[in-house]
C-alpha positions, 0 to 999 in steps of 0.5 A: 500499499505504502509503495503504491501510493508513493511509486512515482515519488521512489528516488532510485527506482528499481533498483532501490526497491529491489535491494530495499525489498529483498529480505521479505518474505515470498511464499504462495498465498493465492493457490488455486485462486491463483489468477490464470493468464487466461483472466488476465493474469503473468508476469506484467501488470498491465489490466488490472490488480486484485490482491486479497489482504490478510490481518492476523494477531500472531504474538511471538508464543503463538503457532500458525494453528491458532490463527483465524484472518480478523481482517480481510480486505480485498484491493481491486486497482483498475487497468487504468491503474489510476485509483485503488479500491478497497473491499472490506468482508466481514470476519464472521461472514458465512462461507462454504471452505472447499476441501483442502488436503495440505490441512486435511481439510474435508470443507464446510460452511465457517465463519470467514476467519475460521477458513484462514484457521482451517488451512493452516492446520497440520503442518500447512501454516499460514501459508496455506491459511491463506491458500484456502481462504483465497478460494473460498473468495473465489468461489464466493465472489468470483475473483481469481486473485493475482497476489496476497500479503498476511499482515501482523498486527503486531509488526504492522504497529512498527510499521506506523511508528516508523512513519512517525504516525498517522493522522486518525478521527475516532467518530465513536468513543470506544474502550479497548477491548484488547489494551490497558495501561499500567505505569502509562505503558500499553500490556494486553490485558489478558497478560496484565490478568497473568501477572497480576497487574491492574490495568488503567482502561484504554479509552479513544476519545472522540476527535482527531488526532495524531497517534502513534503505532500501538494506539492507530493499530488498537483502534482500528480492531474495535468492534465491541460498542461501536454501533455499527460494530465490524462494520464500524471497524472495517471502515476505520482499519480502511482508514488507517491505511489510506492514513498510512499511504498519505503520510508516506507520500507527503512526509517525503519518506519514500523521496529518502532512500535512507528512510525507505530502507528503513520503512521496508525493513520494519514493513519486512518483520510484519508480513508475507507477501505473494505477487505471483510471476509479477516484480515488487519492483515492478508493481511499485513503480507500475502503480505510481499514479495512485496516490493516498486520495485515490483510495475509495473504500467501499463496504459490503451490504451498505455498511449495515448487519445483514443476518443468515438468522444462525447470527452469521453473515451473508452478502445481500445482491448488491455486494455481490453486485459488486463483486462481480463489477470488480470482477468485470473491472466495472467497480468504478461505474458501479460505485457512482451509480450504487453511492451507498457502499463508498464508507465515510472517511470519518 
């Protein structure tokens, strides 16, 4: 996302990107959901680009087979390469996850967040989780993927700090379900309880301000206590991604080779990447016309919960039409015709 939004201002071009990104972990994250040549995939960035972004909460002592994809975003870049559309998929969406021999999963009806979990079992690891989720979403939406990324929330915090924080606007006061303050420092509530420590609640007050990494990430992860629950959380997560891209492009980070190297080093510890047969440097430079302000935040079901009767989310017709528009690279026109799918920025 940072490279996309700042591609035009990168000093040193392809060589610098290649040098500073060579330590990033690369794996096959799309599996059978990879976009074929017939579907427009290949070794170049010509045509529309569809990426699957997955956020996981992985702590040092946790193994891959305990992970769920708490954040799921489909990033669509039209063939014109001058915009980026972010579509969040609710974690509790009911999906049919197909059989996945790598993890010995026999297939079944689960939540979207659980598809990642079942794909990671029996040694398949995070890559297996991503592949099963990608295949599940392809079956459901019709969208094949040029690539994907798994973002580790804790490593993600370091990227925000490397940027010097980001500007975020809190639209509803919410108390964190994840963190508390001990001696003024953020700690996981579960860790504080385990160690017998008293933690002061972290309360995100209404208003716009610059946030450190831990605060911005924690705010973007809250869903309980918000008016629209997970839909508000999805919007806040999209806002955070856009705020990061905006900070990188406006602060001069991407025109300073030393800052670029430090930023990518922080990012490299936070995620696993798959761009298929496309070189990362070619991808970043090919997206140079996409600025942070060109990122359009979209929501399924017009931002309201739609239960299937068992407490799980189901896509209404407008959401299925939106996915079909993305598949056909007609999303820009769909958004113009259906402005209700656009998420408010604040």
